C-alpha positions, 0 to 999 in steps of 0.5 A, a space after each residue: 482519514 487524513 488528507 485526500 483520498 481516491 478509490 481506484 475503480 480498476 486494479 491497473 489503476 493502483 500502477 498509475 498511481 504509483 507511477 504518478 507519485 514516483 515521478 513527482 517524488 523525483 525518484 527513478 525506478 532504480 531509487 524506488 527500488 533501492 529505498 523499498 527493496 523491491 526489484 526494478 522489473 516488479 516496480 516496472 510491471 506495477 507501473 505497466 498495470 500488471 496485476 499479479 504483483 505480490 501484496 508484500 511487494 506492492 506494500 513495500 512500494 506505497 509505504 516508501 511513496 507515502 501512499 496510504 491504504 484503507 480498508 472499508 466495510 460495514 463490518 470494519 467497526 466490529 472487526 476492530 473491536 475484536 482486534 482491540 479485545 485481543 490486544 487488551 487480552 494479550 497486554 494483560 497476559 504479559 
């Protein structure tokens, strides 16, 4: 994983991370809304710790703020191998 990473202990912390990155980027909520295609009220809710934000909205916001996500588990290597095998099969069928 490139760069620094941090593992939030609570879902609400993700909103704090978004707020920190938005402010350090010099973006207003209106600007982040325009860049991400997400409503200002959703950004406000996320920054205030609302935990019912959709994954789609969250990922749009994270992408604009250049915040990467990662999933980790003991089974992730097996999952990646499965996906790679499926992708190779699709490529050979094309």
